[in-house]
C-alpha positions as CSV (number, residue, x, y, z in Angstrom):
1,M,-133.4,-12.0,-76.8
2,A,-132.2,-8.5,-77.5
3,T,-130.6,-6.0,-75.1
4,E,-128.8,-2.7,-75.4
5,H,-126.7,-3.2,-72.3
6,P,-123.2,-4.7,-72.5
7,I,-123.0,-8.5,-72.1
8,P,-121.7,-9.2,-68.6
9,Q,-118.6,-11.3,-68.2
10,D,-120.0,-13.5,-65.4
11,P,-122.1,-16.5,-66.5
12,Q,-125.8,-16.2,-66.3
13,I,-128.5,-18.9,-66.1
14,L,-130.5,-18.6,-69.2
15,S,-134.2,-19.4,-69.3
16,G,-135.0,-22.7,-71.1
17,D,-138.1,-21.0,-72.6
18,D,-136.0,-18.8,-74.9
19,R,-135.7,-21.0,-77.9
20,S,-133.9,-18.4,-80.0
21,L,-130.7,-19.0,-78.1
22,P,-128.2,-21.4,-79.6
23,A,-128.1,-24.8,-78.1
24,L,-125.3,-25.4,-75.6
25,P,-123.2,-28.6,-75.4
26,M,-124.8,-31.1,-73.0
27,K,-122.2,-30.9,-70.3
28,Q,-122.2,-27.1,-70.3
29,A,-126.0,-27.1,-70.3
30,R,-126.1,-29.4,-67.3
31,R,-123.7,-27.2,-65.3
32,M,-125.9,-24.1,-66.0
33,D,-129.2,-25.9,-65.2
34,H,-129.6,-25.7,-61.4
35,S,-133.3,-26.8,-61.4
36,P,-133.9,-30.1,-59.7
37,E,-134.7,-33.1,-61.9
38,R,-138.3,-34.1,-61.5
39,T,-140.0,-37.3,-62.4
40,L,-142.9,-36.9,-64.9
41,Y,-143.8,-40.5,-65.7
42,V,-143.0,-44.0,-64.5
43,A,-144.0,-47.3,-66.1
44,Q,-143.8,-50.0,-63.5
45,P,-142.5,-53.4,-64.6
46,G,-144.8,-56.3,-65.0
47,L,-146.0,-59.0,-67.4
48,R,-147.9,-56.3,-69.3
49,A,-144.6,-55.0,-70.5
50,L,-144.0,-58.1,-72.6
51,P,-144.1,-57.1,-76.3
52,S,-146.9,-58.1,-78.5
53,G,-146.5,-61.6,-80.0
54,T,-144.8,-63.0,-76.9
55,L,-147.7,-65.4,-76.3
56,V,-147.5,-66.6,-79.9
57,I,-143.8,-67.4,-79.4
58,I,-144.5,-69.2,-76.1
59,G,-147.4,-71.1,-77.7
60,F,-145.1,-72.2,-80.6
61,A,-142.3,-73.3,-78.3
62,S,-144.5,-75.1,-75.7
63,P,-145.2,-78.3,-77.8
64,Q,-141.5,-78.7,-78.6
65,L,-140.6,-78.3,-74.9
66,L,-143.2,-80.8,-73.8
67,S,-141.9,-83.3,-76.4
68,V,-138.4,-83.1,-75.0
69,V,-139.7,-83.5,-71.4
70,F,-141.7,-86.6,-72.5
71,L,-138.6,-88.1,-74.1
72,F,-136.6,-87.6,-70.9
73,W,-139.4,-89.1,-68.9
74,A,-139.5,-92.2,-71.2
75,I,-135.7,-92.6,-70.9
76,W,-135.7,-92.6,-67.0
77,W,-139.0,-94.3,-66.2
78,P,-138.8,-96.9,-65.0
79,A,-135.5,-96.3,-63.5
80,P,-132.6,-98.2,-65.0
81,A,-132.1,-101.5,-63.1
82,T,-128.8,-102.6,-64.7
83,A,-125.4,-101.0,-65.5
84,S,-126.0,-101.3,-69.2
85,A,-129.5,-99.7,-68.9
86,L,-128.0,-96.9,-66.8
87,R,-125.3,-96.3,-69.5
88,F,-127.9,-96.2,-72.2
89,A,-130.1,-93.7,-70.2
90,L,-127.1,-91.4,-69.6
91,A,-126.0,-91.5,-73.2
92,S,-129.5,-90.9,-74.4
93,T,-129.9,-88.0,-72.0
94,F,-126.7,-86.3,-73.1
95,L,-127.5,-86.8,-76.8
96,L,-131.1,-85.5,-76.4
97,G,-129.9,-82.6,-74.3
98,G,-127.1,-81.7,-76.7
99,L,-129.5,-81.8,-79.7
100,S,-132.0,-79.6,-77.9
101,L,-129.4,-77.0,-76.9
102,L,-128.1,-77.0,-80.5
103,V,-131.5,-76.4,-82.0
104,F,-132.2,-73.7,-79.4
105,W,-128.9,-72.0,-80.2
106,L,-129.5,-72.1,-84.0
107,L,-132.9,-70.4,-83.4
108,L,-131.5,-67.7,-81.2
109,R,-128.0,-66.9,-82.4
110,H,-129.3,-64.3,-84.8
111,N,-131.8,-62.9,-82.4
112,L,-130.0,-62.8,-79.1
113,A,-130.7,-59.1,-78.5
114,L,-134.4,-59.6,-79.2
115,A,-134.6,-62.6,-76.9
116,A,-132.7,-60.7,-74.1
117,G,-135.1,-57.8,-74.5
118,I,-138.2,-60.0,-74.2
119,I,-136.8,-61.7,-71.1
120,R,-135.9,-58.3,-69.6
121,A,-139.1,-56.5,-70.5
122,P,-141.2,-57.5,-67.4
123,F,-138.4,-56.1,-65.1
124,T,-137.6,-52.9,-67.0
125,R,-138.9,-49.6,-65.6
126,V,-139.3,-46.7,-68.0
127,T,-138.9,-43.3,-66.3
128,V,-139.4,-39.9,-67.9
129,T,-137.9,-36.9,-66.0
130,T,-137.6,-33.3,-66.9
131,R,-134.2,-34.0,-68.5
132,R,-134.1,-37.5,-69.9
133,V,-135.8,-40.9,-70.4
134,L,-134.3,-43.9,-68.5
135,W,-134.6,-47.6,-68.8
136,T,-133.6,-49.4,-65.6
137,V,-133.7,-52.9,-64.1
138,P,-133.6,-53.8,-60.4
139,W,-130.3,-55.7,-60.6
140,S,-128.2,-52.9,-62.1
141,R,-127.2,-49.6,-60.6
142,H,-126.7,-48.2,-64.1
143,P,-129.5,-47.6,-66.7
144,V,-129.9,-50.0,-69.5
145,M,-130.4,-47.0,-71.8
146,E,-130.7,-43.3,-71.4
147,I,-131.9,-40.7,-73.9
148,G,-131.5,-37.0,-73.1
149,A,-134.3,-34.6,-73.7
150,R,-132.5,-32.8,-76.5
151,R,-132.6,-36.0,-78.6
152,I,-136.4,-36.3,-78.3
153,A,-138.8,-34.5,-80.7
154,G,-142.1,-35.6,-79.0
155,G,-144.4,-38.6,-78.8
156,I,-147.1,-40.4,-80.7
157,L,-150.1,-42.0,-79.0
158,G,-151.5,-45.2,-80.4
159,P,-154.6,-47.2,-79.6
160,T,-155.4,-47.6,-75.9
161,D,-157.9,-49.7,-73.9
162,K,-160.3,-48.5,-71.2
163,R,-157.6,-48.5,-68.6
164,G,-155.4,-46.2,-70.7
165,T,-152.9,-48.9,-71.5
166,G,-151.8,-48.9,-75.1
167,S,-149.1,-48.3,-77.6
168,A,-146.9,-45.2,-78.0
169,A,-143.8,-44.1,-79.9
170,M,-141.0,-41.7,-78.9
171,I,-140.0,-39.5,-81.8
172,L,-136.2,-39.0,-82.0
173,R,-134.2,-36.4,-83.8
174,E,-133.0,-37.2,-87.3
175,N,-130.3,-39.8,-87.6
176,D,-130.4,-40.7,-83.9
177,P,-128.5,-44.0,-83.4
178,S,-131.2,-45.4,-81.0
179,A,-134.1,-44.9,-83.4
180,D,-135.9,-47.7,-85.3
181,F,-136.1,-47.8,-89.1
182,D,-138.8,-45.0,-89.0
183,G,-136.9,-42.7,-86.6
184,N,-138.9,-43.7,-83.5
185,I,-138.8,-46.0,-80.5
186,H,-142.0,-48.0,-80.2
187,F,-143.6,-49.2,-76.9
188,D,-146.3,-51.8,-76.5
189,R,-148.9,-51.9,-73.6
190,M,-147.6,-48.8,-71.9
191,P,-149.6,-48.0,-68.7
192,D,-151.1,-44.5,-69.0
193,A,-149.8,-44.2,-72.6
194,A,-151.4,-40.7,-72.8
195,G,-149.4,-39.6,-69.8
196,F,-146.2,-41.0,-71.3
197,V,-146.7,-39.1,-74.6
198,A,-147.6,-35.9,-72.6
199,A,-144.4,-36.2,-70.7
200,L,-142.4,-36.5,-73.9
201,D,-144.2,-33.6,-75.5
202,G,-143.4,-31.6,-72.4
203,F,-139.7,-31.4,-73.4
204,H,-140.6,-28.8,-76.0
């Protein structure tokens, strides 16, 4: 943006459409941006937010869980009638419960973040505004994660069904710490996936 007049000393609000201007630090840019933050896209929480493969994991774990429940039932039915039978039932219950918890911990100790993400997925709301992308949950006042618009390079639309639900990816700037191995953040079963990608592309 060229001008022959002297640069005034008072700060001016610069248009976001002038891409030739150097980028300002985030805090300074927010102070200069007086436009209200508008919501462009909201993905409501629900079971559809569960990542692909969740049903496979549940199907694999269900027989093991049913086996444990059957063993507990066999220990306590019929109810112990003597003191020695009661001691045996209690000891068997603690032993079986301890072994079950140990196996559960061994399976999850290296994947705690993944397990927490799967459990949290149905309650997580993804919101795209004119300034950022937010991941929020109902029980917290603070976002689970927030990515500013300057860190986002666009979006990629994947396959969708007749209702518009499908996969999408958020393209992040190079070396962003929140990116996956390919530099993106991937989403499964996003409602109105095309609207989500359009909102991301609207940052630029």
